BAFILO-7158 format. One line per field, with one value per residue (C-alpha): chain; residue in one letter; residue number from 1; x negated, y negated, z. Coordinates in Angstrom, 1 decimal. Example, Ala and Ser with C-alpha at 12.3 -4.5 7.8 and 13.67 -1.06 7.14 Angstrom:
BEGIN
chain	c(A/A);
res	c(a/s);
n	c(1/2);
x	c(-12.3/-13.7);
y	c(4.5/1.1);
z	c(7.8/7.1);
END
This chain:
BEGIN
chain	c(A/A/A/A/A/A/A/A/A/A/A/A/A/A/A/A/A/A/A/A/A/A/A/A/A/A/A/A/A/A/A/A/A/A/A/A/A/A/A/A/A/A/A/A/A/A/A/A/A/A/A/A/A/A/A/A/A/A/A/A/A/A/A/A/A/A/A/A/A/A/A/A/A/A/A/A/A/A/A/A/A/A/A/A/A/A/A/A/A/A/A/A/A/A/A/A/A/A/A/A/A/A/A/A/A/A/A/A/A/A/A/A/A/A/A/A/A/A/A/A/A/A/A/A/A/A/A/A/A/A/A/A/A/A/A/A/A/A/A/A/A/A/A/A/A/A/A/A/A/A/A/A/A/A/A/A/A/A/A/A/A/A/A/A/A/A/A/A/A/A/A/A/A/A/A/A/A/A/A/A/A/A/A/A/A/A/A/A/A/A/A/A/A/A/A/A/A/A/A/A/A/A/A/A/A/A/A/A/A/A/A/A/A/A/A/A/A/A/A/A/A/A/A/A/A/A/A/A/A/A/A/A/A/A/A/A/A/A/A/A/A/A/A/A/A/A/A/A/A/A/A/A/A/A/A/A/A/A/A/A/A/A/A/A/A/A/A/A/A/A/A/A/A/A/A/A/A/A/A/A/A/A/A/A/A/A/A/A/A/A/A/A/A/A/A/A/A/A/A/A/A/A/A/A/A/A/A/A/A/A/A/A/A/A/A/A/A/A/A/A/A/A/A/A/A/A/A/A/A/A/A/A/A/A/A/A/A/A/A/A/A/A/A/A/A/A/A/A/A/A/A/A/A/A/A/A/A/A/A/A/A/A/A/A/A/A/A/A/A/A/A/A/A/A/A/A/A/A/A);
res	c(m/r/r/g/i/a/i/l/g/s/t/g/s/i/g/k/q/a/i/e/v/i/g/l/h/p/d/r/f/f/v/t/a/l/t/a/h/k/n/a/d/l/l/f/e/q/v/r/a/l/r/p/r/l/a/a/m/t/g/v/e/g/p/v/p/i/p/d/d/l/s/f/c/e/f/l/f/g/p/k/a/l/e/e/a/a/r/e/a/e/g/e/d/v/l/a/a/v/v/g/v/a/g/l/k/a/v/m/a/a/r/n/a/g/k/r/v/l/l/a/n/k/e/t/l/v/a/g/g/e/m/v/m/n/a/c/p/a/g/t/l/l/p/v/d/s/e/h/s/a/i/f/q/c/l/q/g/a/g/p/n/q/y/e/q/i/l/l/t/a/s/g/g/p/f/r/t/w/n/k/e/r/i/q/t/a/t/v/q/q/a/l/g/h/p/t/w/s/m/g/a/k/i/t/i/d/s/a/s/m/f/n/k/a/l/e/i/i/e/a/k/w/l/f/n/a/r/p/e/q/i/q/v/v/v/h/p/q/s/i/v/h/s/a/v/k/f/r/d/g/a/v/i/a/q/l/g/v/p/d/m/k/l/p/i/l/y/a/m/t/y/p/e/r/l/e/t/g/s/k/p/l/d/l/f/e/i/g/q/l/t/f/e/k/p/d/p/e/k/f/p/a/l/r/m/a/y/e/a/l/k/a/g/g/a/a/c/c/v/l/n/a/a/n/e/e/a/c/y/a/f/l/r/g/e/i/p/f/g/r/i/p/q/i/v/e/a/a/l/q/k/h/g/a/l/p/a/k/n/l/d/d/i/d/r/a/d/a/l/a/r/e/t/a/r/a/m/l/e);
n	c(1/2/3/4/5/6/7/8/9/10/11/12/13/14/15/16/17/18/19/20/21/22/23/24/25/26/27/28/29/30/31/32/33/34/35/36/37/38/39/40/41/42/43/44/45/46/47/48/49/50/51/52/53/54/55/56/57/58/59/60/61/62/63/64/65/66/67/68/69/70/71/72/73/74/75/76/77/78/79/80/81/82/83/84/85/86/87/88/89/90/91/92/93/94/95/96/97/98/99/100/101/102/103/104/105/106/107/108/109/110/111/112/113/114/115/116/117/118/119/120/121/122/123/124/125/126/127/128/129/130/131/132/133/134/135/136/137/138/139/140/141/142/143/144/145/146/147/148/149/150/151/152/153/154/155/156/157/158/159/160/161/162/163/164/165/166/167/168/169/170/171/172/173/174/175/176/177/178/179/180/181/182/183/184/185/186/187/188/189/190/191/192/193/194/195/196/197/198/199/200/201/202/203/204/205/206/207/208/209/210/211/212/213/214/215/216/217/218/219/220/221/222/223/224/225/226/227/228/229/230/231/232/233/234/235/236/237/238/239/240/241/242/243/244/245/246/247/248/249/250/251/252/253/254/255/256/257/258/259/260/261/262/263/264/265/266/267/268/269/270/271/272/273/274/275/276/277/278/279/280/281/282/283/284/285/286/287/288/289/290/291/292/293/294/295/296/297/298/299/300/301/302/303/304/305/306/307/308/309/310/311/312/313/314/315/316/317/318/319/320/321/322/323/324/325/326/327/328/329/330/331/332/333/334/335/336/337/338/339/340/341/342/343/344/345/346/347/348/349/350/351/352/353/354/355/356/357/358/359/360/361/362/363/364/365/366/367/368/369/370/371/372/373/374/375/376/377/378/379);
x	c(19.3/18.0/16.8/17.5/14.5/14.5/10.7/10.2/7.3/8.1/5.9/2.6/0.0/1.7/5.2/4.2/2.7/5.7/7.6/5.3/5.5/9.1/9.1/7.5/10.3/13.7/15.2/14.2/14.4/16.2/15.6/18.3/16.8/13.9/12.2/9.6/8.0/8.3/7.2/10.7/9.8/8.4/11.3/13.7/11.9/11.8/15.3/16.1/14.5/15.4/19.2/19.2/22.2/20.3/17.2/15.6/13.2/12.1/9.6/12.4/14.8/17.7/19.3/17.1/19.0/19.6/19.7/23.2/22.1/21.4/24.8/25.3/22.5/23.4/20.3/19.4/16.8/14.9/12.8/15.5/16.5/13.7/15.7/18.9/17.5/16.1/19.3/21.7/20.1/21.8/19.9/17.7/14.3/12.6/9.3/7.7/4.8/5.1/1.9/1.8/3.8/6.8/7.2/7.8/11.6/12.3/11.1/13.0/16.2/15.7/15.5/18.3/20.3/19.3/16.7/13.5/10.6/7.6/4.8/2.5/2.4/-0.2/0.9/3.8/2.2/-0.6/1.9/4.4/3.2/5.0/8.2/8.1/7.2/9.9/12.3/10.9/11.4/9.5/10.0/11.6/8.5/5.8/2.3/1.4/-1.9/-4.3/-6.3/-3.4/-1.9/-4.9/-5.0/-1.4/-2.0/-5.0/-2.7/-0.1/-1.8/-2.9/-0.1/-0.1/-4.0/-4.8/-7.1/-10.4/-11.2/-10.0/-12.5/-11.5/-13.2/-14.2/-15.9/-17.8/-16.5/-18.6/-20.9/-21.8/-25.6/-25.6/-27.4/-25.5/-26.6/-25.7/-22.3/-21.6/-21.7/-20.2/-17.8/-14.4/-15.2/-17.9/-15.4/-12.7/-15.1/-14.3/-16.6/-14.0/-10.3/-8.0/-5.8/-4.1/-6.4/-5.4/-6.4/-9.4/-10.5/-9.9/-11.6/-14.8/-14.5/-13.7/-10.5/-8.6/-10.4/-9.7/-6.0/-6.0/-7.9/-5.0/-2.3/-4.1/-3.5/0.2/0.7/-1.1/-1.0/-4.6/-7.1/-9.4/-12.4/-10.9/-11.1/-14.3/-14.9/-17.1/-18.3/-17.9/-18.9/-17.5/-14.1/-13.4/-13.0/-9.7/-10.2/-10.6/-9.7/-12.2/-10.9/-12.1/-13.9/-16.1/-13.9/-13.4/-10.7/-10.7/-8.5/-10.0/-9.2/-9.8/-9.5/-5.8/-2.8/-0.3/-1.0/-0.3/2.8/4.1/3.5/5.5/8.3/8.4/6.9/6.5/6.4/3.7/4.4/2.6/1.2/-0.1/-3.6/-6.8/-7.3/-10.7/-13.8/-16.4/-19.1/-18.5/-18.8/-22.0/-22.6/-20.9/-22.6/-21.7/-23.1/-22.4/-20.7/-22.4/-20.5/-23.1/-22.5/-18.5/-17.4/-13.7/-14.3/-15.4/-12.4/-9.9/-11.1/-11.2/-7.7/-6.3/-8.0/-6.4/-3.0/0.1/0.1/-3.7/-3.5/-0.4/-2.6/-5.6/-3.6/-1.9/-5.3/-6.8/-4.1/-4.4/-8.2/-7.9/-5.6/-7.8/-10.8/-8.9/-8.0/-11.6/-11.2/-13.6/-16.8/-16.3/-18.3/-15.5/-12.9/-14.1/-14.8/-11.1/-9.9/-12.0/-11.1/-7.3/-7.8/-9.5/-6.8/-3.6/-4.8/-3.0/0.3/3.0/4.7/7.8/10.2/10.3/10.7/7.5/6.0/7.1/5.8/2.4/2.3/2.9/0.8/-2.3/-1.2/-1.1/-4.5/-6.1/-4.4/-6.1/-9.5/-9.3/-8.6);
y	c(0.6/2.8/0.9/2.0/2.0/2.5/3.8/2.5/5.1/7.8/10.5/8.2/7.9/5.3/6.6/10.1/8.6/6.6/9.5/11.1/8.2/8.1/11.6/10.9/8.4/9.9/7.8/4.7/5.2/6.8/6.8/5.4/5.8/7.1/6.5/8.3/7.9/11.2/13.9/15.4/18.5/16.3/13.9/16.8/18.3/14.7/14.3/17.8/16.9/13.2/13.4/9.7/8.8/7.2/8.5/7.5/8.6/5.2/7.0/9.3/7.6/10.1/12.2/15.3/18.5/18.0/21.2/21.9/21.5/17.7/17.0/14.7/12.2/9.9/9.9/6.9/6.9/4.8/1.6/-0.5/2.3/0.5/-2.4/-1.1/1.1/-2.0/-3.7/-1.2/1.0/0.8/-0.2/-3.3/-2.6/-1.7/-0.3/-1.5/1.2/1.4/0.7/-2.2/-5.4/-3.2/-3.9/-7.7/-7.2/-4.9/-7.2/-9.8/-7.5/-6.5/-10.1/-11.4/-8.5/-9.9/-7.1/-7.3/-6.2/-4.4/-4.8/-2.5/-3.8/-6.0/-6.9/-8.4/-11.5/-11.4/-12.1/-14.1/-15.3/-18.7/-17.5/-14.4/-16.6/-18.9/-16.1/-15.0/-16.9/-16.1/-12.7/-11.3/-10.1/-8.1/-6.9/-3.3/-3.4/-2.6/-5.9/-8.1/-6.4/-6.9/-10.8/-10.9/-9.1/-11.3/-14.4/-13.2/-14.6/-17.8/-19.8/-23.1/-23.0/-23.0/-20.7/-22.2/-19.1/-15.5/-12.9/-10.2/-7.0/-4.8/-1.2/-1.9/1.3/4.0/1.6/-0.8/0.4/0.8/-1.5/-3.5/-1.3/2.0/0.8/0.1/3.6/5.2/8.2/8.5/11.3/8.9/5.9/8.1/9.0/6.5/7.1/5.8/5.9/8.4/6.7/7.0/6.8/3.4/1.8/3.9/2.7/-1.0/-0.4/0.9/-2.1/-4.5/-5.9/-4.5/-6.8/-9.6/-8.8/-9.1/-12.5/-13.9/-12.1/-13.5/-17.0/-16.8/-14.7/-17.0/-20.3/-20.3/-22.6/-20.1/-21.7/-20.3/-16.7/-14.9/-11.5/-9.4/-6.2/-3.7/0.0/1.7/0.5/0.2/-3.8/-4.0/-7.8/-11.1/-14.8/-17.5/-20.4/-24.2/-23.3/-20.5/-17.7/-14.7/-12.4/-8.9/-6.0/-2.7/1.0/4.1/4.1/5.3/3.5/4.7/2.1/-0.9/1.1/1.7/-1.7/-3.3/-1.2/-1.7/-5.5/-6.9/-3.5/-0.9/2.8/6.0/6.9/10.5/9.5/9.8/6.9/4.9/5.8/3.1/5.3/7.7/5.0/3.9/0.5/-1.6/-3.5/-6.2/-7.5/-10.2/-9.2/-9.2/-11.1/-10.3/-6.7/-7.2/-10.1/-9.2/-11.3/-14.4/-14.1/-14.0/-17.4/-18.8/-17.5/-19.2/-22.4/-22.4/-21.6/-20.9/-17.4/-16.9/-14.3/-12.6/-12.1/-11.0/-8.3/-7.1/-6.9/-4.9/-2.6/-1.8/-1.7/0.6/3.3/3.4/4.2/7.2/8.2/8.1/5.5/2.9/2.9/1.5/-1.7/-2.5/-3.3/-6.7/-7.7/-7.0/-8.9/-11.9/-12.0/-12.0/-14.7/-17.0/-16.2/-16.5/-18.0/-21.3/-20.0/-21.0/-18.9/-20.7/-17.7/-14.2/-14.7/-16.6/-14.0/-11.3/-13.0/-13.6/-10.1/-8.9/-11.1/-9.9/-6.5/-7.0/-8.6/-5.7/-3.1/-4.8/-4.7/-0.9/-0.4);
z	c(42.6/39.8/36.9/33.4/31.0/27.1/26.3/22.5/21.5/23.9/22.1/22.2/24.8/26.8/26.4/27.6/30.7/31.6/31.7/34.0/36.4/36.2/37.1/40.1/41.3/39.9/42.8/41.1/37.4/34.6/31.1/28.7/25.3/23.6/20.3/18.2/14.6/13.2/16.1/16.4/18.3/21.1/20.9/21.0/24.5/25.8/25.3/26.6/29.9/30.4/28.8/27.5/25.5/22.7/20.5/17.3/14.9/13.0/10.5/9.1/6.5/6.5/9.0/10.2/11.8/15.5/17.9/19.0/22.7/22.4/20.8/24.0/22.7/19.7/17.2/15.0/12.0/10.0/10.5/11.8/14.3/16.8/17.0/17.2/20.2/21.9/21.7/22.2/25.0/28.4/31.4/32.3/30.8/27.5/27.5/24.0/23.5/19.8/17.8/15.2/14.3/14.2/17.9/17.5/16.1/19.0/21.4/20.1/19.8/23.7/24.8/22.8/24.4/28.0/28.8/30.4/28.4/29.6/26.9/25.8/22.1/21.6/18.0/19.2/20.9/18.3/15.3/17.2/20.3/20.4/19.4/21.8/24.9/24.1/24.2/27.5/30.7/33.6/35.0/31.8/29.9/32.1/30.9/30.5/28.6/31.7/30.9/31.1/33.8/35.8/35.1/36.0/39.4/40.3/39.6/42.0/45.2/43.5/44.3/43.1/42.4/38.5/37.2/35.5/33.5/32.7/32.5/30.2/30.6/27.4/27.8/24.6/23.2/21.6/19.5/22.3/22.4/18.7/16.3/13.5/10.9/12.3/13.1/9.6/8.6/11.8/11.0/12.0/14.8/16.2/16.4/18.2/20.8/23.3/26.7/29.1/27.8/26.2/23.8/20.2/17.0/16.1/19.4/19.7/16.5/17.2/20.5/18.5/16.3/19.4/17.3/20.1/22.3/19.6/20.0/23.6/23.4/21.5/23.7/26.9/25.3/25.2/28.2/30.7/28.6/28.4/26.0/24.0/25.7/29.0/27.7/28.1/27.1/29.5/28.4/31.5/30.4/33.5/32.9/36.7/36.7/34.4/34.4/36.5/37.1/38.2/40.1/40.3/43.6/42.0/43.7/41.3/42.0/40.1/39.8/40.3/39.5/37.7/33.9/34.0/32.4/35.0/37.3/34.9/33.5/37.2/38.3/35.4/36.2/39.8/40.2/42.6/44.5/44.1/44.1/44.1/40.6/41.1/39.8/41.5/43.9/43.2/45.1/45.1/46.5/43.7/41.2/43.0/40.6/38.2/35.3/33.1/29.8/27.2/23.9/20.6/18.2/15.4/16.1/16.5/14.5/15.4/18.6/16.6/14.2/17.1/18.4/14.8/14.3/17.6/16.6/12.9/14.2/12.2/11.0/11.2/14.1/12.4/9.0/11.4/12.7/9.4/7.7/10.5/10.7/6.9/7.4/10.2/9.0/5.4/7.5/9.3/6.4/5.1/2.2/3.4/5.7/9.1/8.5/5.9/8.1/9.4/6.0/4.9/7.7/7.2/3.3/4.3/7.2/4.4/1.9/3.9/7.6/6.4/6.4/8.7/11.6/12.8/12.7/12.0/8.0/8.1/9.9/7.8/4.8/6.1/7.3/3.9/2.1/4.2/3.8/0.1/0.2/2.2/0.1/-3.1/-1.5/-0.6/-4.2);
END
């Protein structure tokens, strides 16, 4: 039976790779909806090729001219179009591949409509972890991030055995070997030069600051019901071990693969089956060696802030994410130096970290206040 899938963020890196793997298995999947932010040309091209019945542009307030040959597809516009597409699209699955906290309401809309969520949006669980997991019984939310997919895969054969520790790997980004002073003044071009992964600009900057890993620590806590002290970040520059779990007898089970997102994307779509991804398989002889290092929280304070936010509870993780988003985009615009990003996030946490996060209204308020504080610091 073919599964219908709505792709939220179809013009981004994850969305485009999802379309590639769907193209390899047309007997298994069909696309029901596509959403983009503002990239109309690519969205129109995707709609022509995949022929969904619903499409949306979330970064456009009003209708834009739609080519005559796309009259078969209904188009939605504006920020609320993301939620509407998640809720109204046909099919069983919604791939949440948008960047930012905007994904949270779309994920909740998909779950309220009874759809399975394939989650490639860290911010959903960072901002609303408890609320989201309460809405997701077992099997209704599957991780797509390579690290969390790896942990999920490692746990499949564990049976009733509980893990002792999650080993969350990190490439270390482009500044792994830099000293703290040099990192402070890194340029946008340097921060975008990730050594192993090809990703969008926001995620690449987050990888350079290790805020990406901070968000993944928080995400892992909710996905795997982990205590913060059970999550250990391990710097692994080759990006071959995507993550691992340790058990009480000392055994460590790891998931290995080439640094390619097609495997975790397709595994979430087909779980528990495994299908061909079209990617180059891992050759251990070609890799030669794998190395592991301890992270340096002095150079990368984002890691410390993640644990502190989890300990604080409430809206602290939401505040961390919102302030980081504002600071990250300000850096990309050339408005602040790289070293200013963690300073802005820490200030927002100190001011708003004690706010509650019991529902969407609470989360919206904490998110807005954190952004307001971050923007004030930018000025």
